[in-house]
N, C-alpha and C positions, 0 to 999 in steps of 0.2 A: 326426052326420056329421063326418068329419075332412077332410083334404085329399086331393084326387085329381088326378093328372096324366094328360093325354092329349096325345100328340104328333100334331099334325095334318099336319106335313110336315117332313122333315129331309134336307138335302142341298144341293148347290150350286145346284139349281133353285128353292130357297126353303125357309125354315125358319119354323115357327110351332108353339107349344105352348100349351095352356091349363091353368091350375090352378084347380080349383073348390073353393071354401070355403063354409061356411055363410053368409058375409056377402057373397059376390060372386065374380066370375070375373075372373082376371088372365090376359092374353095375354102370352106371352114371344115377342118378335119377330113381325114381320108381313112376311115375305119372300114370301108368296103373296098374290095380290090378294084383296080383300074378297069377291068373288063365289065364288072358289074356296074360300076359307075357309068361307063360309056353306054350301056344298055339303058340305065335309068335316065340318061340324058336324052334319049330318043323322044322327039316331040317338043323339046324345050327350046329348040333353036340354038342350043349351045353344044359345042363339041369339046372333047378334052383338050384339043389344040388351042382353044380359045382361053383356057385358064392361064392367067399370068402369075398368080401367087396362091400359095397354100398357107393358111393361118391355123396353127395348131393350138387347141385348148390345153392339151396335155398329151402324154405319150402312152396311155393305156391302149391295149390292143384293139379295143373297139373304137378308138379315135385316130389311131395311126397304124397302118399296116406296112411293114417293110417291103411288101410286094410292089409298093409304089416306086421304089428306088429307080428302076430303069426308065419308067415313064417320066418321072420328074427330071431325070438327066436328059432324056431325049427331047423333051419339050422345053427344057431350060426354065422350069417353073421355080421361082424363088420360094423358099420355105421359111416362114416366120415362126420362131419358137422362142419361148421364154428363156432368158439367159441361164436359169438354174437347171434347165433340161438339155442344153446344147451338148454337153459332154455325153450324156446318155444317148442322145440321138446320133451323134457322131460315132459312138462305139457300136451302136446297133446297125447303122448304115454308113460306113466310112466314106463311100463314094459321094454322099450328099454334101460333104463339108463345104465345097465351093458355093453351094446354093443356099446355105443356111444364113439367115439374117436374124440375129438375136434381138429381142426386145426386152425391155425392163418395165419401168413405170411410165415412160413417156409415150404419147401417141406416135404411131408410125403410119406411113403411107404405102399400102401394098400395090396400089396402082394410081395413076395420075388422077387428082381431084378427089381422092378418097382418103379419109382419115380413120384410122382404127385405134381406138382407145382401149387398152387392156385393163381388165379388172381382176384382181386376185381373189380366188376362193379357196377355202380350206378343205380340199378334197385329198384324202389319203396323205402320204408323207410329204410330197413336194407341192401339192396343191394343183389347181387348175386355173384357167383364165377364161373369162368371158370377154366380149368385145362390144363396144358401141361403135358402129360403123356409120360415118357421117359423110354425106356428100351429095351434091346436085339437089339440094333442098329437101333431103330425106334422111331420117335417122332410124337405124335398126339396132336393137339391143339383142344380143345372143348370149345366153348363159345356161350352161348345163354342168352337171357334176359339181354342185355348189358345196355340198356338206351341210351348210346352213346359210341363212341369209344374213350377211354382215350389215352393220349399220350403214357403211358407206355405199352399199348397193343402191339405196334410194336416191342419193344425190347424183350418182353416176348414171343411173337409168332414168333420168328425168326427161319428160317431154319427148317421148319417142313416138315415131309414126308406126313402128312395128315392134312388138315385144315378143321375143322367143325365149321361153323359160322352161326348165325341166319340171315335170310333175311325175315323179318316178313310181311311187307306190301308194297303195291304199293301206293305212295302218293295220286294219283288221286282217286283210288278206296276208300282209307280211307276217303278222304275229301267228296266224293259223297255218302258215306254209310249212313244208317239210324241210326248209332250209336249215342248216346247222346254226346253232346259237351264235357262234362267232361271226358268221356272215350277217345275221340279223343285226348284231351289235354294230358291225362295221357300217352297214347301210343307214341305220337309224341314229347313230351316235354322234352326229354333228360333223362327221368328216366323210360322209358317203353321199347320200342323195336326199332330195327334198320329197316329202310326202305330198299328196294332193292337197290336204288342208294347209300345209306350209306354203305351197305355191299359190293357192288361192288368196291367202292372207297377204302375201307379198304383192300380188297383182292388184288387189283392192287398194292397198296403200299407195301404190304407184298412181292409180287412177284418181284417188282422192287428192293427190298433189298436182295432177296434170292440169295444164291450162287448156288442153284440148284432148279429147279421147283419141286413142290410136286407131289406125285403119285395121290392124290385125293383132290378134293375140294368139300365139302359137305355143302349144304345149309339147315339150320334147321328152325323149328318153323314157317313154312309158314302159314299165316292166311288163313282159309278157306273162310272167308267172304270178306276180303280186299286184296286178292292176287290171282294169278292163275299161274299154272306151265308154260303155254305158254309165258306169259309176262316175267317170270323169265328167262326162257331159252333164249328167244330172247335178253334180256338185257345182260346177262352174256356171251353170245356167241359172243358179239361184240369184246371180247378180245380173241384172238386165243390161248393164253396161258391157258385160263380157259376152253374153250369149250370141249376139249377132256378129261378133268379130272373131269367134273362136274357130281355130283350126287345130285338129289333133294330128301331129306328125306320126307317120307310120314307119314300121321297120322295113317292109318289103315293097312299098310303092311310094312314089314321089308325091309331093304336094303340088297344087297348081302354083303358078307364079303369084306371089303376094307383093303387091305394090300399092301405088297411090290410088285411093278411093275418093269418091265425093266426100268433102270435108265433114267431119263429125260435129255434133253440137258443142257449143261453148259450155263453160263451167256451170252456169246457172241451169242450163238444160240438163247437163249430165247429172247434177244432183237430184233433179226431179226424177230422172230415169232410175236412179239407184234406189230411190225410196218410194 
């Protein structure tokens, strides 16, 4: 068995994903309540009691719910949180302090045999973090709430087997929406979220640099008000390297398990496919 990713929920109403490895299960974000998450796990072969660690991208309410406090304590789940957010987390949920494991710039190991390399993004005041999860011959990159795509993203997200990246809004739908101007500026101003074209450009650049195409490309955190799946699929399917690998994460239903597939073509073949 290698690594497998399952997106349990993705969007402004709550975010959660699990990575299953031979040595344990890691939860990325807990923005839906434990009861909802338990129901979403039905059919995956994973139970909440199997989760050994929670890795938080940041503390926005759609990424961490304080409703998790008693479950985390009862199941003794370690909580990995960036050092600049530890005080806020401890203030919000004081009983979690013994379980909190701060990370900074260095990789950490949430479960045996798994390395989690954090990557800082400019989201709102304190920023957020993505992760490259590496272990058992497989590499998964998970990045949401980026604000914008920083230069170091392309070096850190290199040669992944699975790319999970936010594609939050369609620019025209955002501009035409009834949202207040300050919210539109926050989302589109470089410290909020990535648009569909920004996400597509980033993924194309990753594929241009890759030695081998990934098994899966997963699009996260799609806005329910300012985006739609048909627009996303149409746009991303313009690149034939992306179309057969594409999964759109949903808000109210989980994805299938996403793991190792028959190996993709090498670079020479991938360039032929692209053009």
